[in-house]
N, C-alpha and C positions, 0 to 999 in steps of 0.2 A: 537728402532730397526734401524739399519743402512739402508740408502736408497738403493733401488735396483739399481745396477750399470748400468742396461739397462733400459732406459726410452725413451718415445716418439718415439717408433718404432725402436730403434737401433737394429741392426741385431745381434750383438754379445756382450758378456760381457767382461769387463776388468778382465781377469782371475787372474791377480796379486792381485785384490781387493777381490777375493772370498776366503772364508775359505777352509781349507783342508777337513773338515768334517761338514756335516749339523747337527745342534743341534737336540736333541731328547727330547720329553716331557716325564715326568714320567707317568707310567701307573699303574692302579689298576690291581690286579691279575685277576679280572673278565672281564677286557676290551675285550679280544677276543670273549666273548659271545656276546657282542654288535656288533662286526664285523660280526659275523655269522648272526645276525638278519638283519643287513643292507644288507649283501650279499644276503640273501633270498628275501628281498624286491626288490633288483635289478633283481633277477631271475624271480620273479613274474611279473615284469614290462616288461621283455624281454623274454618271454617263447620260442618263435620261434628261436631267435638268440642263446639263451642259450642251448636249446636242440640240435640244429644243431651242435653247437660247441662240445657239450658233446658226441653226436653220432659219430662224427669224431674221437674223442679220443678213444671211445669204439672199433671202427673198427681197429684203429691202434694197440690197445692192443691185439685184437684177431689175427691180422696179426703177431705180435711179438710172441704170443703163438704158432701159427701154425708153424712158422719158427723154434722155439725152439724144438717142437716135431718132426719136419721133419728132422732136421740136428743134433739134440742132444738127450736129454732125459728129463725126468721130472725134474731132477736136473737143467738142462740148462734153462728150462722154469722158474723155481724159481729164478735163477740168473738174467735172462733178465727182469722179472717183478719187481724184487727188484730194478733194475736200474731205474725204473720209477721215483723214487724220484729225480734223477739227471736231467731228462728232463722235468718234470712237471712244474718247474718255467718258462721255456722258452715257453712251450706249452700254458701257461696261459697269454701270453703277450696280445693277442687280447681281453681277458676278462677285463684286466685293462683298455683298451681303451673304452670298452662298459660302464663301471662304470663311467669313466671320462666324457663321453658324456652325460650320464644321469645326472650327477652332474651339467652339464652346461645347462640342460633343452633341450637337443637335442634328436632326435630320432636316436638311434645307427644304423649304417649301416657298412657293410664291407668296403665300399669305404672310409668312414671317418676313420675307424681303420687303413687301409693301409696308408692313407694320413698323419694321425697324427704321425705314427711311421716312416715315411720316413726320417725325419731329425735325428732320433736317431738310424737309421739302423746300422751304423758302430759300435757304442758302444754296441748295442744289440748283434751283431755278435761276437764281442770280448768276451763278457760275455758267449755267447753260446759255443764258442770255449773252453773257460776255463772249463765250465761244461762238455764238451765232453771229454777233457783230464782227468778230475776227474773220469768220468764214465768209461773210458777205463782202468784206473788204478784199479778201483773197479772190473771191469770185469776180469782183470788178477788175482786179489786177490781171486775173487770168483772161478775162474777156478782152482786155487791152492787148495782151499778147496774141490772142486769137485773131484779131483784126488784120494781122500781118500775114495770115496764111489763108489758103483757099477755103471758101465757105463749105465746100463739099468734103473737106478733109483730105482728098487726094491720096495718091498711093506712092508718091515720090519718097524714097527712103531718106534722102537728104533733108527734105522738108520736115519729115517726121522727127528726125534726129535733132534738127535745129529747134523745133517746137519743144521737144522734151528737154533739151538743154536749157533753153531760156525759161521755160515754165518751171523747171526744177530749181533754177537759181532764185527765181522770185518766190516760189513756194517754200523754199527752205527757210527763208526768213520768218515767214508766218508759222511754219512747222516748229521752228526753234522756240518761238514765243509760246506756242501752245504746249510744247513739252515742258518748258520751264514752269508754266502756270499750273499744269495738271498732273505732273509726274507723281506727286504725293498728296495733292490737295483734296481731290475727290474722296479717296479712301479715308482721309482724316475727317472730312465732313460727315461721312457715313458712320464713322466710329465714335466721334466725340462731339460734344456740344460746343462747336466752335464756329465763328463767323467766317464767311468766304474770304474776306481780306486777310485774316490771320493765316488761314489755310494756304492761300496763294503765296504769301510772303514766306511761309515755312517751306513750301515746295521749292521756290526759287533759291532760298538759302541752302537747302539740302543738295540741290543739283550742283550749285556753284562750288560747294565744299567737297564734292565727291566726283570731280570731273572724269577721272579714269573709269570708274564704275559706271557712270552715266553714259559714257561713250560706248561701252560694251552693251549697255542696256538698249541704247538707240539702235545699234547694229542688229541686235536680236529682234527688236520690234520690226525693223525694216525687212530682215530676212523672212520672218514668219508671216508678215503681212504680204510680202512679195510672193511667197508660196501660195497664199490664198488667191491673189490676183492671177497668178500663172496657171491656176487650175480652174479657170472660168468662174472664179469667186467661190467655188464649192469648198475649197480648203479653209475658207473663213469660218466654216461651221466648227472647225477644231481649233484653229489658231487664235480666234478672238476670245473664246472662253479661256484658253490656255494663258493668253496674255493678261486677261482680266484677273485671273487667280494669282498669277505671278506678280502683278502690280500690287495686289493686297499684301502679299508676303514681303515685297520690297518695302512697302510702307511700314509694316510692323517691325522690320529689321532696322530701318533707317531712322524713323521719327520717334522721339520720346515725347508722347502726348499725354503723359500721366497727370499733368497739372490740370487738364480739362476733364470734366465729368463724362462718363460714358453716355453714349447716345442710346438710351433704352426706350422702348415703347411706353406710352402712358398706361 
């Protein structure tokens, strides 16, 4: 393996010597199950931090639901909650830092989370802005679907089923793009001094080269998120931290980012 371009405390890497994409390792189809086990181990080691983070997510989800009911309808609530997939990767940034600290034998703290992410703040915001644009496009597409259904939401089961079918078909396109872009990019940005474009290209490359494992990973995400929604969003207090930690372990197992210097606080 080529030597790290940054050695002996150098502050920045020679970007001309870095590859455009980080190589990825081949994964077994069952690899995501191991990520979940490691994520659960992290959850058990940090129950207070994990549940605090998860409760904040639940409160935000309830707030979004309340706003949807207040200014819109049941259809609007479904659209807003469906958009959760676009913001979840950004919301999990702090969880990646918790797993990173545990990996280093540290006691995770909010201060360390903020400190570690300080150097990558710019790239994280660029990525968050890109996801926001994607979410706004999805929201517009969702509103176009919504206009074909009663404004009050209605209680007709067939209308609800049709709305969910059409909305899911449209939303799956945007969800796939979000998954491709964010599967490994955000953990990489948190872990290494890498730009957002390289991280995204790395993520897309790794997903496309490990399709069976990624299909299993998507199903696990859907199931665990579905449990959260099926429990009046309360289950998200556990499933979101679990998925965040598992995502970190998935990144560490999949991406070989050794060519980039570690993202350490100044």
